[in-house]
C-alpha positions in Angstrom: 39.8 -231.9 150.5 38.8 -235.2 152.5 38.4 -235.4 156.5 42.0 -236.2 157.8 42.0 -238.9 160.9 44.2 -237.2 163.5 44.0 -240.3 166.1 41.2 -243.1 165.4 37.5 -241.8 165.5 38.3 -238.2 165.8 38.3 -236.1 163.0 39.8 -233.2 160.7 36.6 -232.1 159.1 37.3 -227.9 158.5 38.3 -225.8 155.5 41.1 -224.5 153.5 40.9 -220.5 152.7 43.3 -220.7 149.4 42.7 -217.0 148.9 42.4 -214.6 151.7 45.3 -212.2 151.9 44.1 -210.3 154.7 43.2 -210.5 158.5 42.0 -207.3 160.3 45.2 -205.4 159.0 47.5 -209.1 159.3 48.8 -210.2 155.1 48.2 -213.9 154.7 50.0 -213.8 151.7 49.3 -218.4 152.1 46.1 -218.0 153.6 45.0 -219.6 156.0 42.8 -222.6 157.1 39.5 -223.6 159.6 39.9 -226.3 161.2 37.2 -228.0 162.8 36.8 -231.8 164.7 34.9 -234.4 164.9 34.8 -237.3 167.7 33.0 -240.5 167.3 31.7 -241.7 170.7 28.8 -242.6 171.7 27.5 -238.6 171.1 29.3 -237.7 168.6 30.7 -234.5 169.0 31.6 -231.5 166.7 34.7 -229.2 168.0 34.2 -225.9 166.3 32.9 -225.0 162.9 34.4 -222.7 160.1 33.6 -219.2 158.5 30.2 -218.6 157.3 31.4 -218.8 153.4 33.0 -222.3 153.6 29.8 -224.0 155.6 29.3 -226.2 152.7 33.2 -228.0 153.0 32.6 -228.1 156.2 29.3 -229.9 156.0 31.1 -232.5 153.1 33.8 -233.0 155.1 31.1 -234.1 158.0 29.0 -236.2 155.9 32.2 -238.4 154.3 32.4 -239.7 157.9 28.5 -239.4 158.9 25.2 -238.2 158.0 25.6 -234.8 160.1 22.5 -235.0 161.8 23.8 -238.1 164.2 25.9 -234.8 165.5 25.0 -234.7 169.4 27.0 -232.0 171.0 28.4 -229.3 169.4 31.5 -227.4 171.4 32.4 -223.6 171.0 35.8 -223.3 171.8 35.8 -219.6 169.9 33.1 -217.2 168.7 35.0 -215.1 166.5 33.0 -215.5 162.8 35.6 -217.7 161.3 35.0 -220.3 163.7 31.5 -219.6 164.8 29.9 -217.9 161.0 28.3 -221.7 160.4 27.3 -222.0 163.3 23.0 -220.9 162.9 23.3 -223.1 160.0 25.2 -226.3 161.4 22.7 -225.9 164.4 19.6 -226.1 162.3 21.1 -229.0 160.0 22.0 -231.3 163.2 19.6 -229.9 165.8 22.4 -230.9 168.7 21.5 -231.9 171.9 23.7 -229.2 173.9 25.6 -226.3 172.6 28.5 -226.0 174.8 31.0 -223.3 175.4 31.9 -220.8 178.3 29.7 -218.2 180.1 31.6 -215.5 178.3 30.9 -217.8 175.1 27.0 -218.3 175.6 27.0 -213.9 176.2 28.9 -213.6 172.7 26.7 -216.1 171.0 23.7 -214.5 172.3 24.2 -211.1 171.3 25.6 -212.1 167.9 23.4 -214.0 166.5 20.3 -213.4 168.7 19.1 -216.8 169.6 18.6 -217.9 173.3 17.0 -220.6 172.0 19.9 -222.9 171.4 20.2 -225.9 174.2 23.7 -224.1 175.7 25.7 -225.9 178.4 27.8 -223.8 180.2 31.2 -224.8 181.4 34.3 -223.5 183.1 37.4 -224.6 183.7 37.7 -228.1 185.8 34.2 -228.6 184.1 34.0 -232.6 182.4 32.0 -233.6 179.6 31.8 -237.5 178.9 30.8 -239.0 175.1 31.4 -242.3 175.9 34.5 -243.5 176.0 35.9 -240.3 176.0 35.8 -237.4 178.5 36.8 -233.4 177.7 38.2 -231.3 179.9 37.3 -227.7 179.6 39.8 -224.9 180.6 38.7 -220.9 180.1 41.7 -219.3 178.6 39.4 -215.4 179.0 41.4 -213.0 176.8 43.8 -215.4 174.8 42.6 -213.3 172.5 38.5 -213.5 172.8 36.7 -212.9 176.5 35.1 -216.3 175.7 38.0 -218.2 174.3 38.4 -221.7 175.4 40.4 -225.4 175.1 39.4 -228.4 174.9 41.3 -231.7 176.7 40.6 -235.0 175.0 41.9 -237.0 178.1 42.0 -240.6 176.6 43.6 -239.5 173.5 45.8 -236.5 174.9 44.8 -234.7 172.4 44.8 -230.7 173.3 41.6 -228.9 170.9 43.3 -225.1 171.3 41.3 -222.5 169.1 43.4 -220.1 168.3 46.4 -220.8 170.5 48.9 -222.7 168.6 48.1 -221.8 165.3 49.2 -220.5 162.1 47.9 -218.5 159.0 48.3 -221.0 156.9 46.8 -222.8 154.0 48.0 -226.7 152.8 47.0 -229.4 152.2 49.2 -231.0 154.3 47.5 -231.5 158.2 50.5 -232.3 160.3 53.5 -230.6 161.4 55.5 -233.8 160.2 54.9 -233.1 156.5 56.0 -229.4 156.2 60.0 -227.9 156.4 59.9 -227.1 160.4 61.6 -223.9 159.6 58.5 -222.8 157.5 55.7 -223.6 160.0 57.8 -221.8 163.0 58.2 -218.6 161.0 54.3 -218.6 159.8 54.1 -219.6 163.8 55.6 -216.3 165.6 54.4 -214.3 162.4 51.0 -215.6 164.0 51.7 -214.9 167.8 53.6 -211.6 167.7 50.6 -210.3 165.9 46.9 -212.0 167.5 48.9 -212.9 171.1 51.3 -210.6 172.0 49.4 -208.3 173.5 47.8 -211.5 175.8 51.8 -212.6 177.0 51.0 -212.1 180.4 48.0 -214.5 180.0 49.7 -216.7 177.6 52.3 -217.4 181.1 49.4 -217.7 183.1 47.8 -220.6 180.6 51.6 -222.8 180.6 51.4 -222.5 184.5 48.0 -223.8 184.1 48.6 -226.7 181.6 51.6 -227.6 184.4 49.4 -227.9 187.1 46.4 -229.8 185.5 49.3 -232.2 184.3 47.6 -232.4 180.9 50.0 -235.1 178.8 49.5 -233.2 175.2 50.2 -236.3 172.5 48.7 -233.7 170.0 47.5 -230.0 169.6 45.1 -229.3 167.3 44.6 -225.6 166.6 41.6 -224.1 165.5 44.1 -222.6 162.4 47.0 -223.9 160.4 48.4 -227.4 160.9 48.1 -229.5 163.6 51.1 -230.4 165.9 51.5 -233.9 166.5 55.2 -234.2 166.4 56.6 -231.7 168.0 53.7 -230.2 170.3 56.1 -229.8 173.0 58.5 -227.1 170.7 55.7 -224.9 170.0 54.7 -224.6 173.4 58.7 -223.6 174.2 58.1 -221.2 172.2 55.0 -219.8 172.9 56.6 -219.8 176.6 59.5 -217.8 175.2 57.6 -215.3 173.3 55.1 -214.7 175.9 58.7 -213.5 178.3 59.7 -211.7 175.3 62.7 -213.0 175.2 65.4 -211.0 172.6 68.1 -211.3 170.5 71.3 -209.6 169.5 69.0 -208.2 166.8 68.0 -204.4 165.5 65.1 -203.5 163.4 65.9 -200.5 160.8 62.7 -199.4 160.2 61.9 -196.7 158.0 60.4 -194.6 155.2 61.6 -192.3 153.4 60.9 -189.6 150.8 63.8 -188.0 148.6 66.2 -191.1 150.0 68.1 -188.4 153.0 66.2 -190.6 155.4 66.9 -194.2 153.5 70.6 -192.9 153.1 70.4 -192.1 157.0 69.5 -196.0 157.7 71.8 -197.4 155.5 74.6 -195.2 157.5 73.3 -196.6 160.6 73.1 -200.3 159.8 77.1 -199.7 158.5 77.7 -198.6 162.6 75.4 -202.3 163.5 77.6 -204.1 161.5 80.8 -203.2 162.3 80.1 -203.9 166.4 78.8 -207.5 164.4 75.1 -207.4 165.6 71.8 -208.9 163.7 69.8 -206.2 161.7 67.0 -206.1 159.3 66.8 -202.8 156.8 62.5 -202.4 156.4 61.3 -200.1 154.0 57.7 -200.1 155.1 56.6 -199.3 151.6 57.9 -202.6 151.3 57.0 -204.7 153.8 53.8 -205.1 155.0 53.5 -204.0 159.0 52.4 -207.6 160.0 55.7 -209.4 159.0 57.4 -206.2 160.3 56.4 -207.5 163.9 57.0 -211.0 163.5 60.7 -209.4 163.4 60.1 -207.6 166.7 59.0 -210.8 168.7 62.8 -211.3 169.3 64.8 -208.4 168.4 66.0 -206.0 171.1 65.9 -202.8 169.7 63.9 -200.8 167.2 65.2 -197.9 165.0 62.3 -195.7 163.6 63.0 -193.3 160.6 61.2 -191.2 158.4 61.6 -187.5 157.0 59.0 -184.9 158.4 55.3 -184.4 156.3 52.9 -182.5 157.7 55.1 -181.2 160.7 54.6 -184.7 161.9 56.3 -188.2 160.1 55.0 -190.2 156.6 51.7 -192.2 157.2 53.3 -195.5 157.1 55.7 -194.6 159.7 52.5 -193.6 162.0 50.2 -196.6 160.9 53.2 -199.0 161.9 53.5 -197.0 165.5 50.1 -197.5 166.0 49.9 -200.9 165.0 52.9 -201.7 167.4 52.0 -200.1 170.3 48.3 -201.7 170.6 50.3 -205.1 170.4 53.0 -204.0 173.1 56.3 -205.7 172.7 58.1 -205.3 175.8 62.1 -205.2 176.7 62.7 -203.3 173.8 65.8 -200.3 173.3 65.6 -197.9 170.4 66.2 -194.1 169.5 64.7 -192.5 166.0 66.3 -190.5 163.0 65.1 -189.0 160.2 65.6 -186.1 157.3 63.9 -182.5 157.4 63.7 -179.4 155.1 62.4 -176.8 157.5 60.8 -177.9 160.5 61.5 -181.3 161.8 58.9 -182.3 163.9 59.6 -186.0 162.9 62.2 -187.1 165.1 60.7 -185.5 168.6 57.5 -187.0 167.6 58.9 -190.8 167.2 61.0 -190.1 170.2 57.7 -189.7 172.3 56.1 -192.1 170.3 58.9 -194.7 171.7 59.0 -193.5 175.2 55.0 -194.2 175.8 56.1 -197.7 174.4 58.7 -198.0 176.8 60.9 -198.4 174.8 64.3 -197.2 176.9 65.9 -194.4 174.2 69.1 -195.1 173.4 69.3 -191.6 172.1 67.8 -188.4 172.1 67.2 -189.0 168.0 69.2 -187.6 165.1 67.7 -184.9 162.7 69.8 -184.0 159.3 68.3 -181.0 157.7 68.3 -182.0 153.8 70.3 -184.0 152.5 72.9 -185.6 154.5 76.6 -184.6 154.8 79.9 -187.1 155.1 79.4 -185.6 159.3 75.9 -186.2 158.8 76.5 -189.7 157.8 79.5 -190.7 160.4 76.9 -189.3 163.5 74.8 -191.9 161.8 77.6 -194.4 161.9 78.0 -194.1 165.7 74.2 -193.6 166.5 74.2 -197.8 164.7 77.3 -198.5 167.5 75.8 -197.2 170.2 72.7 -199.3 169.7 75.1 -202.0 168.8 76.5 -201.8 172.1 73.5 -201.2 174.1 72.0 -205.0 171.8 74.5 -206.8 173.4 74.5 -205.1 177.0 71.2 -206.1 177.3 70.1 -202.6 178.2 
């Protein structure tokens, strides 16, 4: 890739990872990017680096704009290795006057790289740095989504370098939001939020309030993953506000696994009940749908129905995996129920109901169990469960 000028004298110099497919259990079917930004001013400044294997790409891109050794400052907004992996080599290469980071960032860099001799300059919320014609304002965003995270705002350019906020895992040759399909872009952004930031939604609300309090005028948002928001920065902020409030719509998810299709037949009958009441739904077989794609659907769903046959006095491993993953991300304001078939013991439904309750999902039904294959009467009960959940969805329960 070539460096791309975002605004006069400000360049994207990052790297595109076309081949990555997994990110800590998050599926990346279309890869990702590691964005870094070079600002040409009296003090030439590099904001963030890239994952270590892509250090050569970063150096080549910078070199097409300026000799890397002429960089004066290195700003590290986030210490996670997909952004700081190249830091040691870049510091060795450019010998910066200052390595600028948050207080927690300095601690994390020292603990990870074991280098206390780097020229650290610690900044906190409200701190600023003059680059010459430009001023950088810093905003700490602790636990969005690491303790060290911060934003860098270039005041004169009205450009926000937002590290992992407002990003997407998406490898494209295009660099800007107005160069890609709007619907696909927001789908990637929603999946990113659901799997990376949902847990920290209360802090996202505080960040949005802080940006408003500081009166930051934002023309461009430049995240550390995905495309740069130059046409619709306001729309992604609005989306984050909605997602962080965990607003939902009249939508239900039937998330299940099946052994000999009995539980699957129950799932389809429940779906029939939802159809009869006119509620949008998705049937998500855990053998065919990745947990991170399901979490994207959870983001705006009001109801979650979990289904599993009983296996080894519990539920299917795929269901256990999904519940553990979802519990960690703490979706809020949901209703739900459990269902499943069994042969002789039947603990799965009780276990799933307890897990949903622990996730503070409001249970609409104590759970529906069917022994062996469902009879027509059993399927009728499943239809009624779907209708019951649909009515609760419409009531906003």
